[in-house]
C-alpha positions as CSV (number, residue, x, y, z in Angstrom):
1,M,32.0,-14.2,-16.7
2,E,31.1,-10.9,-18.2
3,N,30.2,-8.2,-15.7
4,T,27.9,-5.5,-16.8
5,K,27.8,-2.0,-15.2
6,L,25.0,0.5,-16.2
7,R,26.1,3.8,-14.9
8,T,23.9,6.3,-16.9
9,Q,20.4,6.4,-18.1
10,A,21.8,6.2,-21.7
11,E,23.5,2.9,-20.9
12,V,20.3,1.5,-19.5
13,N,18.5,2.8,-22.6
14,E,21.1,0.9,-24.9
15,F,20.8,-2.5,-23.0
16,A,19.8,-5.4,-25.2
17,G,19.7,-9.0,-24.0
18,T,17.9,-11.5,-21.9
19,E,20.6,-12.8,-19.8
20,I,23.6,-11.3,-18.0
21,K,26.6,-13.9,-17.8
22,G,28.1,-12.4,-14.7
23,N,27.4,-9.6,-12.3
24,L,24.9,-6.7,-13.1
25,T,25.4,-3.3,-11.3
26,I,23.1,-0.5,-11.8
27,E,24.5,2.6,-10.2
28,G,24.1,6.1,-11.5
29,S,22.9,9.5,-10.4
30,D,20.7,10.0,-13.5
31,I,19.2,6.7,-13.7
32,Y,15.5,7.0,-13.4
33,D,13.9,4.4,-15.5
34,L,14.7,0.6,-15.9
35,E,12.0,0.0,-18.5
36,P,14.7,-0.7,-21.2
37,L,15.7,-3.7,-19.3
38,L,12.3,-5.5,-19.7
39,T,13.9,-8.1,-21.7
40,L,16.2,-9.3,-18.9
41,T,15.2,-12.7,-17.4
42,S,18.3,-13.9,-15.6
43,V,21.5,-12.6,-13.9
44,D,24.2,-15.5,-13.5
45,G,26.1,-13.6,-10.9
46,D,25.2,-10.7,-8.3
47,L,22.6,-8.1,-9.0
48,S,23.5,-4.7,-7.4
49,I,21.1,-1.8,-7.4
50,Y,23.1,0.8,-5.7
51,K,23.2,4.5,-5.3
52,N,20.5,5.6,-7.7
53,P,18.9,8.7,-6.2
54,A,16.4,9.3,-9.0
55,L,15.1,5.7,-9.3
56,T,11.6,5.4,-7.9
57,N,10.8,1.8,-9.0
58,L,12.2,-1.3,-10.4
59,D,9.3,-2.1,-12.9
60,G,11.9,-2.6,-15.7
61,L,13.1,-5.7,-13.9
62,S,9.7,-7.4,-14.0
63,N,10.7,-10.3,-16.3
64,L,13.6,-11.2,-14.2
65,T,13.0,-14.6,-12.6
66,F,16.5,-15.7,-11.3
67,V,19.6,-14.2,-9.7
68,A,22.3,-16.8,-9.2
69,G,24.4,-14.7,-6.9
70,A,23.6,-12.1,-4.2
71,L,20.9,-9.3,-4.7
72,G,21.6,-6.1,-3.2
73,I,19.4,-3.0,-3.1
74,E,21.0,-0.2,-1.2
75,Y,21.2,3.6,-1.0
76,N,18.2,4.4,-3.5
77,P,16.4,7.2,-1.6
78,S,13.6,7.7,-3.9
79,L,12.7,3.9,-4.4
80,T,9.1,3.4,-3.1
81,N,8.7,-0.3,-3.6
82,L,10.2,-3.6,-4.9
83,D,7.2,-4.6,-7.1
84,G,9.3,-4.9,-10.2
85,L,11.1,-8.0,-8.6
86,S,7.8,-10.1,-8.2
87,K,8.8,-12.7,-10.7
88,I,12.1,-13.7,-8.9
89,T,11.7,-17.0,-7.3
90,S,15.3,-17.8,-6.3
91,V,18.3,-15.7,-5.2
92,G,21.6,-17.9,-5.0
93,G,23.4,-15.6,-2.7
94,N,22.6,-13.2,0.1
95,L,19.6,-10.8,-0.1
96,E,20.6,-7.4,1.2
97,I,18.3,-4.4,1.2
98,G,19.0,-1.2,3.1
99,Y,19.1,2.5,3.1
100,N,16.2,3.0,0.7
101,D,14.4,5.5,2.8
102,S,11.1,5.7,0.8
103,I,10.3,2.1,0.5
104,T,6.7,1.6,1.7
105,N,6.4,-2.2,1.1
106,M,8.5,-5.1,0.1
107,D,5.6,-7.1,-1.5
108,G,7.8,-7.5,-4.6
109,L,9.8,-10.1,-2.9
110,R,6.8,-12.3,-2.0
111,N,7.6,-15.1,-4.7
112,I,11.2,-15.8,-3.5
113,S,11.0,-19.3,-2.2
114,S,14.9,-19.7,-1.6
115,V,17.8,-17.3,-0.7
116,N,21.4,-18.5,-0.5
117,G,20.4,-22.0,-1.2
118,A,18.0,-22.3,1.7
């Protein structure tokens, strides 16, 4: 497994690929735009979106359809919705969402039909 950590907007901007063969962690105080991740369709491990104070949306993840491990979205105080996750249909591990004080709806999770194999 190859884990990927994106800790700055520059690292997000440099991302290229359609699949992460391991865990993907997006965590950085200056990350505000995930649009460079539009090519990403699957994460074979956990996806953690954690401690991104400038991030307001997840639209750059709008082509992501599958997360094999857990999906965690925590401590993103400016995040207003989860609409960028609307193509995800399955999460293989736990789904954890918390401490995102500005979220007004979670409609972006409406197409998830199974979590943790259930």
